[in-house]
N, C-alpha and C positions, 0 to 999 in steps of 0.2 A: 627576535627569536630565530633560531636556526634548527635544522633537522636534528642536530645533535643535542639541542637544548630547547625542546618544544614546550610551549605552554601546556598546562594541564587543564582538563575540563572535568568537573564533577557531573556525572550523568546518572540520574535516577531512572531506573528501568522498572516499569510496571508490567507485570504478567497477568493476563486476563484469560477467562474461560467463559464458555457459553455451554451449559449442560443440556439444553433442550432448544428446539427451534423457537424463534420469537413468535409471539402471538400477534401478528399483524398481517395486512394484506401484502402480496408480492411487491417487490420493488417497483416504485412508480417511475415510469420512463419519462425523462424530460422531453419536451418538444423539439422538433428540428431533426436534422439528419444525424442520428446517433447510432452507433453500432458497437457491440462488444464481440470481439473475435478472439478465439483461442489461437495463440501463436504456436503452431506446430512446426517442427523442424526449425526451431528458433535459432537465428544466427547470433553469435557473440556480439557482433557490432550493433545489431538492433537492440539487443538486451542492454548493453552498456549505454546506449543512447537513452533508453527509458530510464534505467536506474540512475545515471548521472544527472539527467535533466530533472527528473522528479526529486531526487534526493539532495542535490547540490545546496539548495537553500537551507537545508536542515542538517547538513554535514554528515550525510550517510557515507560511511567510509569502508565498511566491512568488505564489500565486494570489489571495491577499488583496489584493496590489498591483494586480491586473488589474481593469479596469472590466468591466461587463457587455458592452460592445461589443467588448472584447478577448477575453474568455473564451468568450462565446457561440459564435462561429464555430469555435473549437477543439473544443468539445463537439459541435457539429453535424457535424464531419467524419466521413465514414464509416470512416475509419481509427482513430477514437477509440472504443474499446470499454470501457464502464464496467460492471462486474458488481458487484451489491450482495448481500452476505451478510445473510439474515434468520434470526433465531432466534425461534421461536414468533411470527412475524409482525412482529417488531420489527427495524429495521435495526441490524446489529451491526458492519458494516465494509464495505469495498469494495476492489476491485482494478481498476486502470485499465491497459489495454494500448494502447500506441501502435504502430499498424501503418504509420505514415507512411513508414517506410524498408524495408517488407517487399518491395515489388515491385522496387525498384532494387537493394538491397543484401542482401536476404534477412534483415533484422534486425527483431525485435519487442522493444520496450522495455517492461518492467514499470515504468510511469511513476510510479504511486503504489500503495501497498497499506498497509492498516492497519485496526485494530479501533477501535470506539468503546470508551472506557475501561472501561465496565461489563462488557465481554466479554473483557478481557485475563486471561490466566492460566487459561483454561478449555479449552484445546485447539483453539480456533477459528483461532488464527493459523497453526499448522502446516497445517491443513486448507486454509485459504484460499489460502496460499502454494503448496502443492503442486497444488491445483486450478487456479490461475492458470497455473502452469508447464505442466501437462498440456494446458490449453486452448490456450495459446500454441503448443506444439509440434504440436498438432492442426492448426494453420494452415500447417504445413510451412515454417517459417523455416530458415535455416541457422545462426542464432545468436540467443540471447537476451541482453538486457543489462538491468542495473538499477543504480541507485546509491543509496547511503545515506551518512549523515553523523553526526557526533558529536552532533547535536541529536535524532537518532531514538532510538527505544527502545534501551536498552543491549544488548538481545539481538539486535537487527536484523541486524547484520553477521554474527554467528555463525549466525543462522538461515539467511541467504542462502547462506553457505558450506556449511552442513550440507545444504541442499537441492540443492547441486551447482554453484553459482556460484563463480567464482574471481576474485580481484582482479587487474585488469590495469593499474590506474593510481590515483593519489591525488593530491590537491591541498589546499591550505589556503586558505580564504577568510576574509577579515575582513568581517563584516556588521554593520550597525546592529541592536541589539536591537530586534525588532519590538514589544516591549512599550513601549519608550520612544518610538517613532514613532507609536503609536496603532493599530497593525494588530492587536494582541492585547491583551486586557484586562490591566492591570498587576496581576495577582494571582500568587500562588505557583503554579509549575508543577513538573513533574518535573525540569526542567533548570535547573542553575545557570549562572552566567556563566563558570565555568571548564570547562563542558562535562560536569561530572559529572552523573550521572542516577541516578534510583531508580525503583523500580516492579517489578511482577511480570514474570517472564519470560513472553512470549506463548505459549509452547508447553509449559507445566508441567502439563498436564492429567493426571488420573489415568488408570489403565488403562481405566476405564469410558468415558473421553472418546474413546478410540481403539477402540471396540468394533467388532465385525464389522458390515459393512453390513447384514446380514440382521436385525440387532437395531435398525435405524434407521427412523425415520418420516420420513426425508428425501425432499424433492421437489426435484429438480434441474431448473430450467427454463432451457434453453438449453445445448446440448451443443456440443463443438468443431466438429462438422460443420455446425452451424446458425449458427455465429458469424460467418460471413463477411458 
């Protein structure tokens, strides 16, 4: 296939919402040297590293299409909150909250969330998702939203539903394979052209991964009340 004749992918997009905070304890902190830091004055190069590294196995392409002049102003908005998960000082994933519709309609969107492949299957996915949800509700919205698709991790939809999101709409898009148009290297990924996916579930950590906070060496930098 060539950029002028790319393969087509059928992508089922699920739109989910959470109308009230989940009835559970706050996000359980995994043990070890873990930190979540809000990335302020976020550089394009660091954001692209996170987006590309987290998203490449799942063919995330939308923001690869954007020029620096297009993406930079979005990241600079005060309504764009990007939180980076670090494990022993190494970036392990990120969560991005979009507060652009908070003031008018009371909605916060979990715009992106994912782990760098090295950290999948160790309990960090569930932690980061629950932490992002708790942080979003700390900003007093009336509703949280998120969407996922059949190019994401095969456990993504179930993880969102288990966390308290419910599907309210779905659609099917037909998109050009981003590998064929040069947005993503033409190498083997976890996703095939039929939408079948493999890989570890993101939240399959052992009991020790969900240990009590008292046994953790975690530093959380930026709490919900400081995230405005």
